C-alpha positions in Angstrom: 32.1 23.2 36.8 32.2 26.4 39.6 28.5 25.5 40.8 28.7 27.0 43.7 30.0 30.4 42.6 26.2 30.1 41.7 24.7 28.8 44.7 26.3 31.1 46.2 24.6 34.0 44.3 20.9 32.9 45.1 18.3 32.9 47.5 18.7 35.4 51.1 15.7 37.5 49.2 13.7 39.9 51.4 10.5 38.9 52.7 7.9 42.2 53.8 5.3 42.9 56.1 1.9 43.9 55.2 -1.0 44.5 58.6 -4.4 44.2 56.1 -7.8 44.8 57.9 -9.9 41.3 56.4 -13.9 41.2 57.9 -12.6 43.5 60.1 -9.5 41.8 61.7 -6.2 42.9 61.3 -3.9 39.9 59.8 0.0 40.3 59.4 0.6 39.3 55.6 4.4 38.7 54.8 5.6 38.6 51.4 8.1 36.4 50.6 10.2 38.1 47.3 11.4 35.8 45.4 11.8 37.9 41.8 15.6 39.6 44.0 17.2 36.4 43.0 19.6 37.3 39.9 17.1 36.8 36.5 13.8 37.1 38.6 11.9 34.7 40.3 11.6 31.5 42.6 13.4 29.1 39.5 17.1 30.4 39.9 16.6 27.9 42.6 16.3 25.2 40.8 18.0 25.8 38.1 21.3 25.7 40.6 20.2 22.4 41.9 19.2 20.5 38.5 22.2 22.4 36.7 24.6 20.8 39.9 23.1 17.0 40.4 24.2 17.4 36.9 27.6 17.8 37.4 27.4 15.3 39.9 26.1 12.7 37.5 27.6 13.7 34.0 30.7 15.4 32.6 29.7 17.9 31.5 31.1 19.7 28.8 31.2 22.5 26.7 29.2 19.7 23.8 27.0 19.2 26.4 23.3 19.8 25.4 20.8 20.4 28.5 17.2 20.5 27.1 14.0 20.6 29.4 10.6 21.6 29.1 9.7 25.2 30.6 7.2 27.7 30.8 9.3 30.6 31.4 11.2 31.3 34.8 13.3 28.1 34.2 14.2 28.5 31.0 15.6 31.8 31.9 17.4 30.9 34.9 19.0 27.8 32.3 20.3 29.7 29.9 21.9 31.7 32.1 24.0 29.6 33.6 24.5 27.5 30.6 25.5 30.7 29.5 27.9 31.3 32.8 29.0 27.3 32.4 30.1 27.1 28.7 27.1 24.4 28.3 24.3 24.2 25.7 20.6 24.8 26.8 17.6 24.0 24.6 14.3 25.4 26.2 11.1 23.9 24.9 8.2 25.6 24.9 4.9 26.7 23.4 2.7 29.3 22.4 1.6 30.7 25.9 4.9 31.5 26.3 5.6 34.7 27.4 7.5 36.3 24.5 9.5 38.6 27.5 11.2 35.2 28.8 11.5 33.5 24.9 13.7 37.0 24.8 15.7 36.4 27.5 16.6 33.1 27.2 17.7 33.8 23.6 20.3 36.7 25.7 21.5 33.8 27.2 22.7 32.0 23.8 20.0 29.8 24.5 17.5 28.0 21.5 13.9 28.1 21.9 12.0 24.5 20.3 8.5 25.1 20.2 5.9 22.7 19.6 2.7 23.6 18.2 -0.2 20.8 18.5 -2.1 21.1 21.8 -3.5 18.2 24.3 -7.4 18.3 24.4 -7.3 20.9 26.9 -6.1 23.1 24.8 -2.9 23.3 27.0 0.7 21.9 26.3 2.4 20.0 28.6 2.0 16.5 27.9 3.9 18.0 23.9 6.4 19.8 25.7 7.5 16.6 27.3 7.3 14.3 24.4 9.4 16.9 22.4 12.1 16.1 25.2 11.6 13.2 24.8 12.2 11.9 21.6 15.4 14.4 21.5 16.7 12.9 23.8 16.2 9.6 22.8 19.6 7.7 21.4 22.1 10.8 22.7 21.8 9.8 26.3 24.5 11.3 28.4 25.2 14.1 25.5 21.7 15.7 25.4 21.0 15.8 28.9 17.2 16.2 30.4 17.2 17.3 34.3 13.3 16.9 34.5 12.3 19.3 37.3 8.7 17.8 37.6 10.7 14.6 38.4 14.1 15.3 40.4 13.9 15.3 43.7 16.1 17.8 44.0 13.6 20.5 43.0 11.8 19.8 47.0 15.2 18.8 48.6 16.8 22.9 47.4 13.6 24.8 49.0 14.0 22.0 52.2 17.7 23.3 52.7 16.8 27.3 51.7 14.0 28.4 51.0 12.4 27.4 54.1 15.0 28.3 56.6 15.5 31.9 54.9 11.4 32.0 55.7 11.7 30.8 59.6 14.8 33.0 60.3 12.8 36.3 59.0 9.2 36.1 60.0 9.2 37.6 63.1 7.4 35.4 64.5 5.7 31.8 64.0 2.9 31.9 61.7 -0.7 30.0 60.8 -0.6 29.0 56.8 2.0 29.5 54.1 0.6 29.3 50.7 2.6 27.7 48.0 1.8 28.2 44.3 2.3 24.7 42.5 3.0 23.5 39.4 5.4 20.6 39.1 5.5 20.3 43.3 9.2 21.3 44.2 8.6 24.6 45.7 5.7 23.1 47.9 7.1 20.1 48.6 10.3 21.2 50.3 8.2 24.4 52.3 5.8 21.9 53.5 8.6 19.7 54.7 11.0 22.5 56.0 7.7 23.7 58.3 6.3 19.9 59.1 9.8 19.8 60.8 10.5 23.3 62.5 6.8 24.9 62.7 4.7 21.8 62.9 1.4 23.5 63.5 1.8 26.1 60.7 -1.0 25.1 58.2 0.1 24.5 54.5 -2.6 25.4 51.6 -1.5 24.7 48.4 -2.9 26.8 45.9 -3.2 25.9 42.3 -5.3 26.9 39.1 -8.7 25.9 37.4 -7.4 23.7 35.3 -5.0 22.4 36.5 -4.4 18.4 37.0 -1.9 19.4 39.2 -3.4 18.7 42.9 -6.0 16.1 40.6 -8.7 18.6 39.4 -9.8 18.4 36.3 -7.9 19.2 33.1 -9.6 22.5 31.7 -7.8 25.7 29.5 -6.1 28.5 31.2 -4.0 31.3 30.4 -2.2 31.3 33.7 1.4 30.4 33.2 4.2 29.5 36.2 1.8 27.6 37.8 -0.7 24.5 38.0 0.1 21.7 34.9 -1.5 19.3 32.5 0.1 15.6 34.9 0.0 15.4 38.3 2.1 17.2 40.6 4.6 14.0 41.0 7.3 16.0 43.9 4.0 16.3 45.8 2.2 13.2 48.7 -1.3 13.9 50.4 0.6 14.7 53.3 2.4 17.6 51.7 -0.2 20.3 52.5 -3.9 20.6 54.6 -5.7 23.2 52.3 -6.0 22.9 49.0 -7.2 26.8 47.3 -8.1 26.5 43.4 -7.9 30.3 41.6 -9.7 30.9 38.3 -7.3 32.9 35.8 -9.9 36.4 36.7 -9.0 36.5 40.5 -5.3 35.8 39.4 -5.8 38.4 37.7 -7.7 41.5 40.0 -5.3 40.0 42.3 -1.9 42.1 39.9 -4.2 44.5 39.7 -4.4 45.1 43.2 -1.3 45.0 43.9 -0.4 46.9 41.2 -2.4 49.6 41.7 -2.9 50.0 45.7 0.0 48.8 46.7 2.6 48.9 44.7 3.7 46.3 44.5 5.1 44.5 40.8 3.4 40.9 41.4 3.4 37.4 38.2 0.1 35.2 37.3 1.4 32.6 40.1 1.8 35.6 43.3 -1.8 36.9 41.8 -3.1 33.7 43.2 -0.9 32.6 45.8 -2.3 36.0 47.3 -6.5 35.9 46.7 -6.0 32.2 47.9 -4.2 33.9 50.4 -7.6 36.0 51.2 -10.3 34.3 50.8 -8.7 31.5 53.4 -8.2 34.0 55.9 -11.7 35.4 55.1 -13.2 32.2 55.8 -11.3 31.9 59.0 -11.0 34.2 61.3 -9.0 31.6 63.4 -5.8 32.5 60.3 -4.0 35.3 61.6 -0.8 35.3 60.2 1.0 34.1 56.6 3.3 33.7 54.2 2.9 33.5 50.8 5.8 32.6 48.4 5.7 34.9 45.8 7.2 33.5 42.9 8.3 36.5 40.0 7.4 39.8 40.1 5.6 41.6 37.4 7.7 42.4 34.4 7.6 39.6 32.6 3.3 40.5 32.3 3.5 43.7 31.1 2.4 42.9 27.8 -0.1 39.9 29.1 -1.7 40.2 32.9 -1.1 43.8 33.0 -1.9 44.8 29.2 -5.8 45.3 29.1 -6.2 43.8 25.2 -4.6 41.1 26.2 -7.1 40.0 28.8 -10.1 41.2 26.7 -9.3 38.9 23.6 -8.9 36.2 25.9 -12.3 36.5 27.7 -11.7 38.5 30.5 -13.2 41.5 30.5 -11.6 44.3 31.6 -15.1 45.7 34.1 -15.2 41.8 35.1 -10.9 42.1 35.9 -11.7 45.9 38.1 -15.1 45.0 39.4 -13.2 42.0 41.0 -10.4 44.8 42.2 -13.0 46.9 43.8 -14.8 44.0 45.8 -12.0 43.9 47.9 -10.8 46.6 48.8 -14.2 47.7 49.1 -15.6 44.9 50.2 -13.1 43.2 52.0 -10.0 44.5 52.7 -8.4 47.2 53.8 -4.1 47.7 53.2 -1.4 49.5 56.1 2.2 49.8 55.0 4.9 47.9 55.6 8.0 47.0 56.5 11.4 44.8 55.5 12.3 41.6 56.5 15.8 40.8 54.6 
């Protein structure tokens, strides 16, 4: 299987620069736009790395079934690769899955297996993983689980591609890099690169309230693609310097702000990353420049994050979101035009 052709198509995503006034000080923000990958997210990198690893350790044929637990983006990427390389793919998902992602997985020929039993906190990751293990049991070698939650290639691909790309693109050393965490692969890989190449750059892990990815308390949450119901095993205590935990409403508000004031379409996890960055910069005047890794665009979230009815049904009043947006714009933030680095 020609995985090399896939590797050549992924990555080399653009970086845009924004000049932002935060608490009266001009700061430089660099947004790494991973939505420019082939299927629209940073998970394209992870998916290619996982499939390459499978081809190195197993014989992949048209009868091979790859099965993975996913909240959306990785499932889309694996489904596209399965269609391209000619094997079968099953995405194990749950009721929080965004219809856009489910539809795209199916459009690439993937099968979606839904779990319906939540854990005690109303999340589904443990149920999804249990379903994967049950389906693989007894079919090892025919049904393969690449395991994005524990496979070290998920970190290594960001150590060798995403991190170095950022290092080449930024026109100056930056004070901090903000990365969302779920499985921890993106954070671990980018952190390792910056620890080696720019050891003075602070690594800020961005998690969400209700996530246990970085040791927080588990609880209900509505953001997808960030956070987890289990600890991120790919991350250690030395991976990051600071952990910023963002509430659902704060991330949703930042998505609206970026769309309305900057003309940027960002997903929920990107909203969390940008909110965390602004909050850190407001609290720390010494942070003059930062990179925010934006995992995907807002295209998949038009019926969720950007839909007032969806927010209201989940207890996030439109007025509260609007108030958070106004606070960012009128009290602390003014944004100027940006430029793009390829």
